N, C-alpha and C positions, 0 to 999 in steps of 0.2 A: 504494500500500500504506500502511496506517495505521502511525503510529509506535508500535512496541510499548511504548516507555517510557511513553507517555501512557495506556496501557490497563492494567487491573488484572491480566489473565492473558495469558500468552504463547499459550495455546491452550485450547480447550474440547474434551474427548474425549467423543464421542457413540457409544453402543454399545447393543446389545441385552443384556438381563440374562443371556442364554444365553452371552454372551462376556465376562462380568464378570472372569474370571481373566485373560484377555488384556488387558483394559483396565487392571486394577490393575498388571500387570507393566509395561505400556507407560508408565503414569503414573510408576511408580517409576524406570524407566530414564531417562525424559526429565528428571525432576527431579534426577537424579544426574549428568546429562551435564555435562561441562566442555570448553570449547574454548579455544584460545590467543588471543592478542590480535589476530592477523591474521584470525581467523574471526569472533569475536563482535562485537557492535555497541557503539557508543559513544553515551551519552546526551547531552543538551544541555549538561550540566555537564562533559562530557569523560570521564566515568567509564566504564570498560569492564566490562560485566556478563558474566562468564565462564560463567554457567549459563543454563538456559532457564526457571528457576522464575519465577513459579508457573504450574503447569498445573492447570486446573480439571477435576476428576474428578467426574462427575455423581452418584456415590453409588448406593446400592442401592434407595432408596425414593423417588426423585424422580419426579414426574409431569410430563406435558407442560404442565400449567397452572401449575406451581410458579413463583412469582415469583422465587425464588432462581435457578432455571435460566435464566429469561429475562434477569435482570440479569447473570448470569455470561456468558451468550452475548453480550450487548451489550458487555461489558467485555473480550472476548477478541480478541486480534490475529488468531487463526486458528481454524479448525475442523478437528479430526481425526476422521474417521469410520471406525470399525472395521467393515469390510464382510464379511458372511458371509450365508448363506441366512437366518439368524435376523434379522439387521439389515435385510435386504431386505424382510422381511415386517413389521418393527416400525413401527407407526404413530408411535411416539415419535421414533425415529431419522429417519424420513421428514419429520416435522414440524420437527424441529430443523434439518435441512439446509435445508428450505424457508424457515424464518424467517431463518436466517443469510444465505442468498442474497438474500432479499428486502430485509432491513434493512441488510445490509453487502455490497453487490455488489463492492466494491473489495478485500475481504479474502480471503486464500487459504483454499481448502478442500483438505484433504489426505486422500484416501481411502487406506485400508490394507487390503488383501485378506488375510484369514486363513483363508478357506475358500470353497468354492463356485467358480463360474466365471461371469464376466461374459457376459450374453446367453444363458445356458443356460436352457431352458424349465423345468427342475425345480430347478436349483441356482443360480439367479441370486443374486449377492452384492451388487449395487448397489441401494440404495433408489431409488424412482422419482424422487424430487426431485433425485438426483444426475445422472440420465440425461436429464432433460428440462428445457427452458428454462421460465422463468416469464414470465408476461405483465406488463403494467404494474401490475396490481393484486396481484402476488405470487402468482398462482394458476398451477398446473402446466398447461403446454400439451402438445401432442402432438409438438412439435419436439425431436428428440433432439440431444444434444451429446456430443462426445468426452470420455471420462473417463480422465484419466491418473492411475494409482494406483501406490503402492508395493505390491509383492506379497511378503508375508512367508512364503508357502508355500515348501517345499523345492523344488518344481518351478517356482517363480517366481523372484523375486529372491533369496530366502533372507532370514533375519532381519537379518543385518548390512547387506546392501545396502538392504533396506527401511528400516531405521533411519536409514541415511545419507540416504536420499531424504526421510524425514520431517524430519530436522534441516535438510536443505538447503531444504525448503519453508518451514520456520519462519524461516530466516535470509535467504532470498532468495539462497542460494549454490548452487553445484553440488555433487553428491555427491562428486566428486573432491576438492574443497576440504575437505569435511567429513572424509573419510578421512585426508587429509594432515595436517590440523591438529587432530585429536582422536583419535589412535590409542588413547589410554587409555580413551576412551569406548566402545570396542568390545571387542575381546578382549585388549587390551594388559594391563589390570589383572589379569585372570584368569591370563594367561600369566606375568606377573611373580610372582604369588602362588605358582604351581606351581614356578617356577624357584627361588624362595627356599626352598620346602619341600624340593625335591630337593637343594639345596645343603646344607641342614641335615642331611639324611639321609646325604649323602656324608661330611660332616665327622664325624658320629658314627661312621660306619663306619671312617674313618681313625683316630679316637681309640681305637677298640677294637682297632686293630692290623690292619685289613684293608689289605693292601698289593698291590703288583704288578698282576697282570692284572685283579682285581676293581675296584681303584681306577681303572685305565685305562679299564675298561669304563664306569664311571660318568661319567668325563670325556668319553668318546666319546658317551655318551647325551646329555649336555648339548649338545655340539656338534651332534648330529643334531637335537635338539629345536629349537635355534636356527635350523638350516637350514630345517626344516619351517616354523617360524614366519615366516622371511623369505620363503620361496616362497609361503606362504599370503597374506602381506601383498601381495606382488607381484601375485598373481593377483587379489586383491580390488581392488587399485589399477587394474589393467587393465579389469576389469569396470565399475568406477566411471567410468573415462574414457569407455568406450563408452556408458554410460547418460547421462553428461553431454553427449556429442555429440548424442544423440537428443533429450534434453530441450531443449537450447539451440537447435538448428537444425531439429529435426523428424526424423521417422523415415521412411526409405525402406525399406519392408519389406513383408511379406505382409499387413499391415493395410491397405496402400494399393493392393494389387493383388488381383485375383480369384484364386481357386484355379486352378492351372494346368490349362488345357484343360477347365474346368468345363462350358462350353457344349458342347464336343465330346462330353463324356461323356453329356450328355442327348441330343444328336443321335444318338449311337451306340445309346443305349437305345431311343429311339423308332423307329429304323430296324429294330432287332431285333424289337421288339414288333410293328411293322407287318408284318414278314415272316410272322409266325405268327398274325396276327389272323384270317385267313380260316379257319384250322384250329382256333382256340380262341376261343370267344365271350367268355371272360373278358378276353382281350387286346383284343378289339374294343371291348368296353364301357369298358375302362380307357383306351383311346386317346381315346374320346369325352369321358370325364371330364377327362383331361389337357388336351384341347383347350379345355375350359370352365374350366380352371384350378382344377379340383376335385381337387387332388393327393392330399389325405388320403383322399378317397373312392375314388380309384383304387388306393391302396396295398394294401388287403386282397385285391383281385382279383389283383394282381401277386404278392403273397405266397403266395396259394393255388397259383398256377401253379408258383412256385419250389419250394414244399414238395412238390408232386406229382412234380416232376422229380427232386428229391432222393431220393425213395423208389423211383425206377426201379432196375432191376438194375445191378450194377457194370458200368462201361463208359460210363455216361451222365453221369459227373461234370462234364465240360466243359459239357455242355448245361445241367445244373443250376446250375453256376457262372455261366453267362451270364444265366440267369434271375434269380439273386440280384444280379448287377451291375446289371441293368435296374431291379430293385426299389430297389436302393440309390441309383442316380442320380436316380430320381424322389423317393424319400423325402428325399434331401438338400435338396431345394428347401424343404421345410417342417419337417423333423425330423432334424437332423444326428445326434442321439443314436442314432436307429434306423438311420440310414444306416451308422454305424460298425459296428453288429452285422451288418448285411447284407453289407457289404464283407468283414468278417472271415470270414463263412460262405463267401463266394465264394472267398476266398483259400485257405481250408482245402480246398475241393473242387478247386481248380485252382491249385496253388501256383506254376505256371510262367507264369501269365498276368501280364505285366509291368504293364499298366495297373491291373488289379484289385489286384495287390499294392501298387502305389503308393497307390491310393486308400484301401486298408485302413490303410496307414501314416499317410497324411495325417489321416484322421479319428481315429486313435488319438492322434496328436500333439495335435490340437485338443482332445482330451478330457484331455490331461495324462498319458496312458499311454505314457511315453517309451520304456520297454524294448521294448514291443510295436511301437511305431512304428519304432524304430531297426532292429529285426530285419527288418521289412518293407522299409524303405528299403535296407538293405544287401543283401537278396536281389535287389531291383531292380537295384542297381549290378552285382551279379554276373551277372545274367541278360541285361541289355540289351547289344546289339551296336551299335558305332558306326555311325551312319547309319540306325539303326532306333530310333524313340522317343527321340531325343536330348533333346527337351525334358523328357520324364519323367526321364531320367537326370540332367539338370541340376538339377531340383527335388529329386531324391532326395539328391544331394550337399549341396544347401542344407539339406535337412531334417536330415540327420545332423549337419551343422555346427551348426545351431541347438540340437540336443539336447546336443551337446558343450559349447556355450557355457552352457547352462542348468546343466550339471554343473561348470562352471569348468575344463573341460579345454581350455585355449586352444590348445595345440599340435595336438591332434586336430582342433579346429574349423578352424584355418587351413589344414590339409591338405585338408579337405573344401571349404572356400571357394575355395581355389586350383584344385582340380579343376573346380569349377563355373565359375570365372573363365576357365580355358582352354577349356572347352566353349563358353562364351558367345562367346568370340572366334571359335571355329570356326563356330558357328551363324550369327553375323552375316556372316562372309565368304561362307558358303554361300547365305544368303538375306538381302539387305539390306533387305527390306521392313519398314517401321516398325510394321506392324499388330500384331506380337506382341513387339516388342523391349522394350516397357515392363517385361515380367517380367525380362528379362535384366539390367537395370540393378541389380537387387537384389543380385546377387553382387558387383558392383563396390563397392556401398556397404558391404556386410557386411565384405568383406576390407579395405576402406579403414579402417573403424572399428577393426578388430582390429589392423591394422598401426600405426595411429596410437597406439593404446593401448600397443603394444609399443615405440614410439619409432622405427619404421622409416618415416620420413616420405617418403623418396623413392619407395618402392614404394606407400605409401598414396596419394600424389598421383597415381600412374599409375592406380590403381583409381578414384579419385574423378573424374578427368578422363574416363575411359572412360564412366562413368555420366552425367557432365554432358553429354557430346556427344549421347548418346541422348535425355536429358531435354530438352535444348534443341530438338532436332528434333521431339519429340513436342509440346512446348508451342507451337512455331511452326506445326505442322500443325493444332493444335486450340487456338487462343489462349483460347477461352472455358472450357477445362477447368481447373477450380480444383485438381484433384488434381495435374496436371502443374505448375501454377504453384507449389503448395506444395512439390513435390519439387524444383523449381528452387531455391527458397529454401534447402532443406536442402543441395543440391549446392553452391551458391555458398558457403554458410557453411562447410562442411567443407573445400572447396578453399581458401578464403581463410585458414582457420586454419592449414592445413599450410604454405601459402606464407609466411605471417607468421612461423611458427616457423623456416622456412628462410632468413629474412632478405630475402625478395622482397617488400619493402614496397609497391611500386607495383602489382604484380600482385595482391597480397592486398587492397589497398585497393579496386581495381577490382571484385574478386569480392564484397567486402562491400557496396559501394555497389549493385551489381546485385541482390544478395539483398534489401537494404533497400528498394529501389525497388518490388520485387514485394510485399513485406510491406505497404508503405504503400498500394498499390492494393487488396490483399486486405482490408485493414482497412476501407476504404470500403465494400466489398461485404459483409463479414461483421463488422459492428460489435460483435456479441455474443461473438465468439471471443476467449476470455481468453488464448489462447496467442500471438496476434499481437502485443499490446503487449510481451510478454516477449521475443519475437524482435526487435522493434525495439530494445529496450533492449540486447539481446545484440549486435546489429550496431553500434549506436552505441558500445558499450564497446570492441569490437574496433577500430573505426575510430579512436577516440580514442587507443588505444595506438600507432597508426601515425603520428599527427599530429606 
């Protein structure tokens, strides 16, 4: 990473003009941010700079060929990209990112999502130059890369957590450190202002002779406000710790595993379509198209069948629902947005079909419609009987837990994760086959992260170790699988961190060294992966603490 003191700007903010208000707000917030001595950097002369100034704000009339923009880009320690459907389509933003990556590959790029959805066919928010690697000449290739972004949307990280991630990226620190050492940079100043204003109003009331119950009520109000502020801070601290764990050691979650029983869903659909193909030529033709991987061409035929069945007299709802589920399973291969609508239609027609309900919830959650997703998941939880569709029940608990986390409801989240944890234990004992256990380690990781954030290290370690056992077996069975190797890195990192905090230095050091060794091997295989050097640094830092 370049030394920020030797450069003119801490960061360059790139954005589409459609997002100019967001850019101006972020620019003002970053330039007014202050951190304490333990957070901020020290220059060569030993001076601690407590602010992030200056931040380059590209202005309203800059063009891609503007020499000022290029000079400022070269003089910036980092690039902040405001990501939205507008910026994804902006030639200027795409070119700024490409130039920065090409000219300064060692400097950090910090994407900030304010709208849209990564990977969505209509509402993509990432410019192409963020999502794809460059070749030796600085031109875009077709090779995709993982984009780790701060998500300022309410259904994402929220503004506070997103801002903490941005500052963490600028300083090379964790979000947890930013929250702990810069409380006034977030809601502290506003809370303090309101507290002072309320105190003034109380004093005036007392001066006017307001006594007894009214004065006591004001005092109680101050205490209540302080309690809410404290619990809000605790909640944000816990969410920041979870984010820091995933940033430092990697994420073991649904981004690394396929949707539960996705292949089985397609198999069930094809079996159902095949049964009726002899009676309906549309299904027969659709099967041929699917076999030729022409999924989008098969979709109108499947939709026509589903609509016809929907228009049958009352009593045929289950039949129509099955047709919509068939349609949704095939549509999901190429068009998740349409699949969401089809699954919702199927769930409305047959609200007692557990798998159909689950898939309706899954796609609603993927689209950010958390209220609808939670309603579907909770209905699944009520409907499923133990011993029947246990894996669907497991994923429904995880789904509700994830939605609770997104809302900051940590108590509700841990209850759902614990239910999934207990179910995973039961499923593993019932069927020790490794073929499907990769999904089950997710619950162990989620509950471990949440318990770590809450300070319950003993129980967190139990969860991490359960997941580590599964991941070690999977990696041993398939040593060439990079996903399992990356998940081993994350598991060793989390396990080592908890052991170190418990004072088990020898065991912690062993876990860190194991994780570090895997990262070193992966770095030889994936030389362009920007996350691997950061993980090496993280492991080295933890090992150094134990020496």
